[in-house]
A tleap script that builds the chain and sets N, CA, C and O, in Angstrom:
source leaprc.protein.ff14SB
mol = sequence {
  NMET VAL LYS VAL LEU THR LEU ASP ASP TYR
  ALA LYS ALA HIE ALA ARG ALA SER SER SER
  LEU LYS ILE TRP GLN ALA ILE VAL GLN SER
  ALA SER TRP SER CYS PHE ASN ASP VAL ARG
  ALA THR PHE GLY SER ALA ASP MET VAL ARG
  LEU PRO ASN GLY ARG SER ILE VAL VAL PHE
  ASN ILE ALA GLY ASN GLU TYR ARG LEU ILE
  THR ALA ILE HIE PHE THR PRO GLN ASN PRO
  ARG ARG GLY ARG VAL TYR ILE ARG GLU PHE
  LEU THR HIE ALA GLU TYR ASP LYS ASN ASP
  TRP LYS GLU ARG CHIE
}
set mol.1.N position { -5.577 9.026 4.758 }
set mol.1.CA position { -6.704 8.305 5.339 }
set mol.1.C position { -6.623 6.855 4.875 }
set mol.1.O position { -6.460 6.589 3.684 }
set mol.2.N position { -6.733 5.943 5.791 }
set mol.2.CA position { -6.666 4.515 5.512 }
set mol.2.C position { -7.882 3.849 6.140 }
set mol.2.O position { -8.244 4.160 7.274 }
set mol.3.N position { -8.510 2.943 5.416 }
set mol.3.CA position { -9.657 2.219 5.947 }
set mol.3.C position { -9.147 1.161 6.927 }
set mol.3.O position { -8.613 0.130 6.519 }
set mol.4.N position { -9.313 1.425 8.192 }
set mol.4.CA position { -8.744 0.600 9.245 }
set mol.4.C position { -9.330 -0.805 9.258 }
set mol.4.O position { -8.595 -1.767 9.486 }
set mol.5.N position { -10.625 -0.953 9.021 }
set mol.5.CA position { -11.250 -2.278 9.061 }
set mol.5.C position { -10.614 -3.228 8.050 }
set mol.5.O position { -10.441 -4.410 8.345 }
set mol.6.N position { -10.270 -2.742 6.884 }
set mol.6.CA position { -9.629 -3.580 5.877 }
set mol.6.C position { -8.291 -4.083 6.392 }
set mol.6.O position { -7.992 -5.270 6.269 }
set mol.7.N position { -7.488 -3.208 6.962 }
set mol.7.CA position { -6.197 -3.620 7.507 }
set mol.7.C position { -6.367 -4.586 8.664 }
set mol.7.O position { -5.602 -5.543 8.790 }
set mol.8.N position { -7.345 -4.353 9.501 }
set mol.8.CA position { -7.612 -5.270 10.617 }
set mol.8.C position { -7.973 -6.662 10.103 }
set mol.8.O position { -7.530 -7.666 10.660 }
set mol.9.N position { -8.767 -6.720 9.050 }
set mol.9.CA position { -9.130 -8.006 8.462 }
set mol.9.C position { -7.896 -8.734 7.940 }
set mol.9.O position { -7.745 -9.938 8.149 }
set mol.10.N position { -7.024 -8.010 7.268 }
set mol.10.CA position { -5.792 -8.625 6.760 }
set mol.10.C position { -4.912 -9.100 7.914 }
set mol.10.O position { -4.328 -10.182 7.851 }
set mol.11.N position { -4.819 -8.292 8.962 }
set mol.11.CA position { -3.993 -8.656 10.116 }
set mol.11.C position { -4.516 -9.918 10.798 }
set mol.11.O position { -3.733 -10.756 11.246 }
set mol.12.N position { -5.827 -10.051 10.875 }
set mol.12.CA position { -6.414 -11.251 11.480 }
set mol.12.C position { -6.161 -12.486 10.622 }
set mol.12.O position { -5.903 -13.571 11.144 }
set mol.13.N position { -6.236 -12.318 9.321 }
set mol.13.CA position { -6.045 -13.448 8.415 }
set mol.13.C position { -4.571 -13.841 8.264 }
set mol.13.O position { -4.256 -14.982 7.929 }
set mol.14.N position { -3.681 -12.887 8.515 }
set mol.14.CA position { -2.238 -13.117 8.347 }
set mol.14.C position { -1.519 -12.604 9.596 }
set mol.14.O position { -0.940 -11.518 9.587 }
set mol.15.N position { -1.560 -13.383 10.649 }
set mol.15.CA position { -1.023 -12.955 11.950 }
set mol.15.C position { 0.429 -12.497 11.873 }
set mol.15.O position { 0.829 -11.591 12.604 }
set mol.16.N position { 1.211 -13.105 11.008 }
set mol.16.CA position { 2.626 -12.729 10.903 }
set mol.16.C position { 2.811 -11.310 10.380 }
set mol.16.O position { 3.867 -10.708 10.576 }
set mol.17.N position { 1.795 -10.774 9.719 }
set mol.17.CA position { 1.869 -9.427 9.170 }
set mol.17.C position { 1.246 -8.385 10.088 }
set mol.17.O position { 1.341 -7.190 9.812 }
set mol.18.N position { 0.614 -8.812 11.167 }
set mol.18.CA position { -0.173 -7.925 12.010 }
set mol.18.C position { 0.602 -6.695 12.511 }
set mol.18.O position { 0.154 -5.565 12.318 }
set mol.19.N position { 1.727 -6.903 13.133 }
set mol.19.CA position { 2.467 -5.757 13.689 }
set mol.19.C position { 2.997 -4.855 12.579 }
set mol.19.O position { 3.009 -3.633 12.733 }
set mol.20.N position { 3.431 -5.435 11.470 }
set mol.20.CA position { 3.922 -4.616 10.347 }
set mol.20.C position { 2.801 -3.768 9.753 }
set mol.20.O position { 3.023 -2.613 9.390 }
set mol.21.N position { 1.605 -4.331 9.653 }
set mol.21.CA position { 0.472 -3.563 9.136 }
set mol.21.C position { 0.111 -2.412 10.066 }
set mol.21.O position { -0.231 -1.326 9.599 }
set mol.22.N position { 0.183 -2.635 11.373 }
set mol.22.CA position { -0.112 -1.568 12.332 }
set mol.22.C position { 0.918 -0.444 12.238 }
set mol.22.O position { 0.568 0.734 12.308 }
set mol.23.N position { 2.166 -0.806 12.082 }
set mol.23.CA position { 3.221 0.207 11.920 }
set mol.23.C position { 3.012 0.972 10.623 }
set mol.23.O position { 3.093 2.201 10.607 }
set mol.24.N position { 2.743 0.253 9.527 }
set mol.24.CA position { 2.492 0.889 8.232 }
set mol.24.C position { 1.330 1.875 8.351 }
set mol.24.O position { 1.411 3.007 7.875 }
set mol.25.N position { 0.261 1.432 8.986 }
set mol.25.CA position { -0.925 2.280 9.153 }
set mol.25.C position { -0.599 3.556 9.916 }
set mol.25.O position { -1.009 4.641 9.504 }
set mol.26.N position { 0.122 3.446 11.005 }
set mol.26.CA position { 0.468 4.622 11.809 }
set mol.26.C position { 1.305 5.605 11.006 }
set mol.26.O position { 1.091 6.814 11.082 }
set mol.27.N position { 2.241 5.100 10.250 }
set mol.27.CA position { 3.089 5.970 9.437 }
set mol.27.C position { 2.265 6.672 8.366 }
set mol.27.O position { 2.396 7.878 8.163 }
set mol.28.N position { 1.419 5.912 7.687 }
set mol.28.CA position { 0.620 6.482 6.603 }
set mol.28.C position { -0.365 7.524 7.134 }
set mol.28.O position { -0.568 8.560 6.500 }
set mol.29.N position { -0.970 7.263 8.272 }
set mol.29.CA position { -1.947 8.206 8.804 }
set mol.29.C position { -1.315 9.527 9.221 }
set mol.29.O position { -2.003 10.547 9.262 }
set mol.30.N position { -0.047 9.532 9.526 }
set mol.30.CA position { 0.607 10.781 9.893 }
set mol.30.C position { 1.392 11.394 8.732 }
set mol.30.O position { 1.974 12.469 8.873 }
set mol.31.N position { 1.407 10.711 7.588 }
set mol.31.CA position { 2.187 11.184 6.439 }
set mol.31.C position { 1.513 12.352 5.741 }
set mol.31.O position { 0.305 12.566 5.835 }
set mol.32.N position { 2.347 13.091 5.043 }
set mol.32.CA position { 1.888 14.212 4.235 }
set mol.32.C position { 2.605 14.113 2.892 }
set mol.32.O position { 3.672 14.696 2.702 }
set mol.33.N position { 2.009 13.370 1.968 }
set mol.33.CA position { 2.645 13.095 0.684 }
set mol.33.C position { 1.983 13.886 -0.436 }
set mol.33.O position { 0.757 13.899 -0.555 }
set mol.34.N position { 2.795 14.542 -1.254 }
set mol.34.CA position { 2.244 15.256 -2.406 }
set mol.34.C position { 2.559 14.546 -3.721 }
set mol.34.O position { 2.014 14.901 -4.766 }
set mol.35.N position { 3.447 13.531 -3.670 }
set mol.35.CA position { 3.809 12.788 -4.870 }
set mol.35.C position { 4.465 11.460 -4.467 }
set mol.35.O position { 4.740 11.224 -3.291 }
set mol.36.N position { 4.707 10.606 -5.456 }
set mol.36.CA position { 5.293 9.312 -5.153 }
set mol.36.C position { 6.688 9.441 -4.537 }
set mol.36.O position { 7.065 8.612 -3.709 }
set mol.37.N position { 7.443 10.436 -4.913 }
set mol.37.CA position { 8.778 10.620 -4.319 }
set mol.37.C position { 8.694 10.790 -2.806 }
set mol.37.O position { 9.591 10.357 -2.083 }
set mol.38.N position { 7.631 11.412 -2.324 }
set mol.38.CA position { 7.432 11.541 -0.879 }
set mol.38.C position { 7.181 10.172 -0.241 }
set mol.38.O position { 7.686 9.880 0.843 }
set mol.39.N position { 6.403 9.347 -0.920 }
set mol.39.CA position { 6.146 7.984 -0.432 }
set mol.39.C position { 7.465 7.230 -0.361 }
set mol.39.O position { 7.752 6.563 0.634 }
set mol.40.N position { 8.264 7.336 -1.408 }
set mol.40.CA position { 9.544 6.626 -1.483 }
set mol.40.C position { 10.502 7.107 -0.410 }
set mol.40.O position { 11.323 6.329 0.077 }
set mol.41.N position { 10.413 8.372 -0.035 }
set mol.41.CA position { 11.261 8.881 1.050 }
set mol.41.C position { 10.868 8.265 2.388 }
set mol.41.O position { 11.707 8.108 3.274 }
set mol.42.N position { 9.596 7.918 2.533 }
set mol.42.CA position { 9.095 7.300 3.761 }
set mol.42.C position { 9.311 5.792 3.745 }
set mol.42.O position { 9.767 5.207 4.727 }
set mol.43.N position { 8.982 5.178 2.631 }
set mol.43.CA position { 9.106 3.725 2.466 }
set mol.43.C position { 10.015 3.469 1.261 }
set mol.43.O position { 9.552 3.463 0.120 }
set mol.44.N position { 11.280 3.262 1.514 }
set mol.44.CA position { 12.257 3.106 0.445 }
set mol.44.C position { 12.005 1.947 -0.495 }
set mol.44.O position { 12.490 1.954 -1.626 }
set mol.45.N position { 11.257 0.949 -0.049 }
set mol.45.CA position { 10.998 -0.213 -0.905 }
set mol.45.C position { 9.665 -0.127 -1.641 }
set mol.45.O position { 9.300 -1.058 -2.360 }
set mol.46.N position { 8.937 0.968 -1.475 }
set mol.46.CA position { 7.657 1.125 -2.183 }
set mol.46.C position { 7.921 1.203 -3.688 }
set mol.46.O position { 8.903 1.798 -4.132 }
set mol.47.N position { 7.031 0.595 -4.450 }
set mol.47.CA position { 7.155 0.621 -5.911 }
set mol.47.C position { 5.883 1.131 -6.541 }
set mol.47.O position { 4.780 0.796 -6.108 }
set mol.48.N position { 6.046 1.949 -7.573 }
set mol.48.CA position { 4.906 2.355 -8.379 }
set mol.48.C position { 4.861 1.400 -9.566 }
set mol.48.O position { 5.856 1.215 -10.267 }
set mol.49.N position { 3.696 0.798 -9.780 }
set mol.49.CA position { 3.530 -0.184 -10.844 }
set mol.49.C position { 2.444 0.300 -11.786 }
set mol.49.O position { 1.339 0.636 -11.360 }
set mol.50.N position { 2.768 0.332 -13.073 }
set mol.50.CA position { 1.761 0.698 -14.076 }
set mol.50.C position { 1.030 -0.567 -14.493 }
set mol.50.O position { 1.649 -1.564 -14.866 }
set mol.51.N position { -0.286 -0.513 -14.426 }
set mol.51.CA position { -1.135 -1.661 -14.762 }
set mol.51.C position { -1.446 -1.676 -16.255 }
set mol.51.O position { -1.280 -0.658 -16.927 }
set mol.52.N position { -1.893 -2.810 -16.783 }
set mol.52.CA position { -2.235 -2.892 -18.209 }
set mol.52.C position { -3.274 -1.854 -18.644 }
set mol.52.O position { -3.278 -1.433 -19.801 }
set mol.53.N position { -4.155 -1.438 -17.724 }
set mol.53.CA position { -5.184 -0.455 -18.068 }
set mol.53.C position { -4.656 0.984 -18.026 }
set mol.53.O position { -5.411 1.925 -18.272 }
set mol.54.N position { -3.366 1.161 -17.717 }
set mol.54.CA position { -2.756 2.482 -17.702 }
set mol.54.C position { -2.710 3.137 -16.339 }
set mol.54.O position { -1.987 4.116 -16.158 }
set mol.55.N position { -3.449 2.635 -15.387 }
set mol.55.CA position { -3.440 3.193 -14.038 }
set mol.55.C position { -2.150 2.821 -13.329 }
set mol.55.O position { -1.498 1.832 -13.666 }
set mol.56.N position { -1.794 3.628 -12.343 }
set mol.56.CA position { -0.625 3.326 -11.514 }
set mol.56.C position { -1.080 3.027 -10.102 }
set mol.56.O position { -1.985 3.676 -9.576 }
set mol.57.N position { -0.454 2.051 -9.498 }
set mol.57.CA position { -0.710 1.706 -8.115 }
set mol.57.C position { 0.626 1.706 -7.375 }
set mol.57.O position { 1.692 1.677 -7.991 }
set mol.58.N position { 0.550 1.739 -6.054 }
set mol.58.CA position { 1.766 1.711 -5.242 }
set mol.58.C position { 1.741 0.436 -4.411 }
set mol.58.O position { 0.748 0.126 -3.753 }
set mol.59.N position { 2.849 -0.296 -4.453 }
set mol.59.CA position { 2.968 -1.577 -3.759 }
set mol.59.C position { 3.976 -1.416 -2.627 }
set mol.59.O position { 5.087 -0.921 -2.821 }
set mol.60.N position { 3.557 -1.848 -1.441 }
set mol.60.CA position { 4.407 -1.790 -0.254 }
set mol.60.C position { 4.802 -3.201 0.162 }
set mol.60.O position { 3.979 -4.116 0.134 }
set mol.61.N position { 6.056 -3.374 0.544 }
set mol.61.CA position { 6.518 -4.630 1.128 }
set mol.61.C position { 6.146 -4.614 2.603 }
set mol.61.O position { 6.398 -3.634 3.304 }
set mol.62.N position { 5.548 -5.700 3.068 }
set mol.62.CA position { 5.095 -5.786 4.454 }
set mol.62.C position { 5.718 -7.014 5.105 }
set mol.62.O position { 5.885 -8.049 4.462 }
set mol.63.N position { 6.055 -6.895 6.367 }
set mol.63.CA position { 6.590 -8.004 7.173 }
set mol.63.C position { 7.852 -8.587 6.554 }
set mol.63.O position { 7.934 -9.783 6.273 }
set mol.64.N position { 8.827 -7.719 6.351 }
set mol.64.CA position { 10.104 -8.186 5.842 }
set mol.64.C position { 10.026 -8.801 4.461 }
set mol.64.O position { 10.699 -9.792 4.178 }
set mol.65.N position { 9.207 -8.217 3.600 }
set mol.65.CA position { 9.106 -8.654 2.207 }
set mol.65.C position { 8.297 -9.942 2.043 }
set mol.65.O position { 8.327 -10.557 0.977 }
set mol.66.N position { 7.577 -10.355 3.085 }
set mol.66.CA position { 6.788 -11.584 3.019 }
set mol.66.C position { 5.422 -11.360 2.365 }
set mol.66.O position { 4.829 -12.290 1.819 }
set mol.67.N position { 4.931 -10.123 2.425 }
set mol.67.CA position { 3.615 -9.771 1.893 }
set mol.67.C position { 3.720 -8.521 1.041 }
set mol.67.O position { 4.700 -7.778 1.112 }
set mol.68.N position { 2.685 -8.301 0.231 }
set mol.68.CA position { 2.578 -7.095 -0.579 }
set mol.68.C position { 1.226 -6.444 -0.302 }
set mol.68.O position { 0.183 -7.097 -0.334 }
set mol.69.N position { 1.270 -5.157 -0.033 }
set mol.69.CA position { 0.062 -4.365 0.153 }
set mol.69.C position { -0.077 -3.478 -1.079 }
set mol.69.O position { 0.750 -2.600 -1.325 }
set mol.70.N position { -1.129 -3.720 -1.840 }
set mol.70.CA position { -1.354 -2.986 -3.086 }
set mol.70.C position { -2.331 -1.855 -2.806 }
set mol.70.O position { -3.421 -2.074 -2.276 }
set mol.71.N position { -1.927 -0.651 -3.168 }
set mol.71.CA position { -2.728 0.535 -2.856 }
set mol.71.C position { -2.887 1.430 -4.080 }
set mol.71.O position { -2.100 1.375 -5.025 }
set mol.72.N position { -3.910 2.241 -4.032 }
set mol.72.CA position { -4.068 3.348 -4.973 }
set mol.72.C position { -3.951 4.603 -4.132 }
set mol.72.O position { -4.681 4.767 -3.154 }
set mol.73.N position { -3.052 5.479 -4.499 }
set mol.73.CA position { -2.862 6.710 -3.734 }
set mol.73.C position { -3.319 7.886 -4.586 }
set mol.73.O position { -2.873 8.071 -5.719 }
set mol.74.N position { -4.212 8.666 -4.015 }
set mol.74.CA position { -4.683 9.877 -4.676 }
set mol.74.C position { -3.987 11.052 -3.990 }
set mol.74.O position { -4.343 11.453 -2.881 }
set mol.75.N position { -2.998 11.582 -4.678 }
set mol.75.CA position { -2.224 12.689 -4.139 }
set mol.75.C position { -2.967 14.002 -4.338 }
set mol.75.O position { -3.671 14.188 -5.330 }
set mol.76.N position { -2.802 14.905 -3.387 }
set mol.76.CA position { -3.346 16.251 -3.488 }
set mol.76.C position { -2.177 17.212 -3.257 }
set mol.76.O position { -1.947 17.660 -2.134 }
set mol.77.N position { -1.437 17.525 -4.335 }
set mol.77.CA position { -0.216 18.319 -4.168 }
set mol.77.C position { -0.429 19.663 -3.467 }
set mol.77.O position { 0.449 20.117 -2.734 }
set mol.78.N position { -1.574 20.300 -3.680 }
set mol.78.CA position { -1.830 21.594 -3.053 }
set mol.78.C position { -2.045 21.468 -1.551 }
set mol.78.O position { -1.794 22.416 -0.807 }
set mol.79.N position { -2.506 20.307 -1.102 }
set mol.79.CA position { -2.769 20.082 0.311 }
set mol.79.C position { -2.499 18.605 0.623 }
set mol.79.O position { -3.436 17.811 0.708 }
set mol.80.N position { -1.223 18.233 0.794 }
set mol.80.CA position { -0.867 16.814 0.957 }
set mol.80.C position { -1.597 16.081 2.071 }
set mol.80.O position { -1.781 14.868 1.972 }
set mol.81.N position { -2.012 16.754 3.109 }
set mol.81.CA position { -2.729 16.088 4.204 }
set mol.81.C position { -4.103 15.585 3.762 }
set mol.81.O position { -4.703 14.750 4.439 }
set mol.82.N position { -4.596 16.081 2.648 }
set mol.82.CA position { -5.918 15.660 2.167 }
set mol.82.C position { -5.841 14.481 1.200 }
set mol.82.O position { -6.873 13.999 0.734 }
set mol.83.N position { -4.643 14.015 0.897 }
set mol.83.CA position { -4.486 12.857 0.025 }
set mol.83.C position { -5.116 11.620 0.654 }
set mol.83.O position { -5.375 11.584 1.857 }
set mol.84.N position { -5.357 10.616 -0.166 }
set mol.84.CA position { -5.998 9.390 0.311 }
set mol.84.C position { -5.226 8.171 -0.170 }
set mol.84.O position { -4.701 8.143 -1.283 }
set mol.85.N position { -5.171 7.158 0.699 }
set mol.85.CA position { -4.566 5.875 0.357 }
set mol.85.C position { -5.689 4.851 0.387 }
set mol.85.O position { -6.329 4.645 1.419 }
set mol.86.N position { -5.922 4.216 -0.747 }
set mol.86.CA position { -6.966 3.205 -0.857 }
set mol.86.C position { -6.313 1.827 -0.928 }
set mol.86.O position { -5.448 1.578 -1.768 }
set mol.87.N position { -6.735 0.951 -0.049 }
set mol.87.CA position { -6.223 -0.406 -0.016 }
set mol.87.C position { -6.929 -1.193 -1.116 }
set mol.87.O position { -8.158 -1.268 -1.151 }
set mol.88.N position { -6.142 -1.775 -2.006 }
set mol.88.CA position { -6.720 -2.546 -3.104 }
set mol.88.C position { -6.670 -4.047 -2.841 }
set mol.88.O position { -7.632 -4.767 -3.106 }
set mol.89.N position { -5.522 -4.513 -2.310 }
set mol.89.CA position { -5.383 -5.949 -2.104 }
set mol.89.C position { -4.166 -6.208 -1.220 }
set mol.89.O position { -3.230 -5.410 -1.175 }
set mol.90.N position { -4.200 -7.333 -0.524 }
set mol.90.CA position { -3.093 -7.769 0.323 }
set mol.90.C position { -2.758 -9.199 -0.081 }
set mol.90.O position { -3.616 -10.081 -0.038 }
set mol.91.N position { -1.506 -9.425 -0.474 }
set mol.91.CA position { -1.110 -10.724 -1.013 }
set mol.91.C position { 0.167 -11.222 -0.353 }
set mol.91.O position { 0.972 -10.439 0.152 }
set mol.92.N position { 0.334 -12.534 -0.368 }
set mol.92.CA position { 1.639 -13.067 0.006 }
set mol.92.C position { 2.597 -12.749 -1.135 }
set mol.92.O position { 2.176 -12.420 -2.243 }
set mol.93.N position { 3.878 -12.850 -0.850 }
set mol.93.CA position { 4.875 -12.602 -1.890 }
set mol.93.C position { 4.649 -13.555 -3.066 }
set mol.93.O position { 4.730 -13.135 -4.220 }
set mol.94.N position { 4.369 -14.824 -2.791 }
set mol.94.CA position { 4.144 -15.813 -3.851 }
set mol.94.C position { 2.915 -15.463 -4.700 }
set mol.94.O position { 2.956 -15.587 -5.924 }
set mol.95.N position { 1.831 -15.029 -4.063 }
set mol.95.CA position { 0.631 -14.625 -4.807 }
set mol.95.C position { 0.932 -13.424 -5.695 }
set mol.95.O position { 0.493 -13.364 -6.843 }
set mol.96.N position { 1.671 -12.486 -5.165 }
set mol.96.CA position { 2.036 -11.282 -5.911 }
set mol.96.C position { 2.856 -11.644 -7.147 }
set mol.96.O position { 2.624 -11.104 -8.229 }
set mol.97.N position { 3.803 -12.546 -6.989 }
set mol.97.CA position { 4.697 -12.917 -8.089 }
set mol.97.C position { 3.980 -13.571 -9.261 }
set mol.97.O position { 4.520 -13.608 -10.366 }
set mol.98.N position { 2.786 -14.080 -9.046 }
set mol.98.CA position { 2.026 -14.684 -10.152 }
set mol.98.C position { 1.560 -13.637 -11.154 }
set mol.98.O position { 1.268 -13.966 -12.304 }
set mol.99.N position { 1.489 -12.382 -10.729 }
set mol.99.CA position { 1.120 -11.240 -11.570 }
set mol.99.C position { -0.331 -11.232 -12.051 }
set mol.99.O position { -0.708 -10.308 -12.771 }
set mol.100.N position { -1.153 -12.198 -11.697 }
set mol.100.CA position { -2.551 -12.169 -12.137 }
set mol.100.C position { -3.345 -11.087 -11.412 }
set mol.100.O position { -4.424 -10.717 -11.876 }
set mol.101.N position { -2.857 -10.579 -10.312 }
set mol.101.CA position { -3.517 -9.501 -9.578 }
set mol.101.C position { -3.645 -8.242 -10.428 }
set mol.101.O position { -4.570 -7.454 -10.234 }
set mol.102.N position { -2.734 -8.053 -11.356 }
set mol.102.CA position { -2.756 -6.836 -12.185 }
set mol.102.C position { -4.032 -6.737 -13.007 }
set mol.102.O position { -4.515 -5.637 -13.276 }
set mol.103.N position { -4.568 -7.855 -13.398 }
set mol.103.CA position { -5.804 -7.850 -14.197 }
set mol.103.C position { -7.021 -7.494 -13.353 }
set mol.103.O position { -8.043 -7.080 -13.900 }
set mol.104.N position { -6.936 -7.644 -12.042 }
set mol.104.CA position { -8.076 -7.333 -11.165 }
set mol.104.C position { -8.168 -5.837 -10.842 }
set mol.104.O position { -9.166 -5.377 -10.288 }
set mol.105.N position { -7.138 -5.098 -11.187 }
set mol.105.CA position { -7.126 -3.683 -10.803 }
set mol.105.C position { -7.017 -2.845 -12.040 }
set mol.105.O position { -6.988 -1.617 -11.954 }
savepdb mol mol.pdb
quit
């Protein structure tokens, strides 16, 4: 499950990412992931990042590595279709590289 309005807002603000976000959304909405390895099988460039607070988030490259979509994924191994993907933040590659986003999550 993905909050569509959030993605639509990002697509409007970053027109170059619009089609990539729509493709990402369609793939995620039909996905059935029980663990990060399943995500990686779908999106080979996805990265799991451990934050200073100990939490892990999953970062997706969007629009040919021009943007980063930061998500929290709640896996439900017993029933992968019930898992949830929460959009945390959408950044340009340059914003992401500053690493200050890690303190916000």
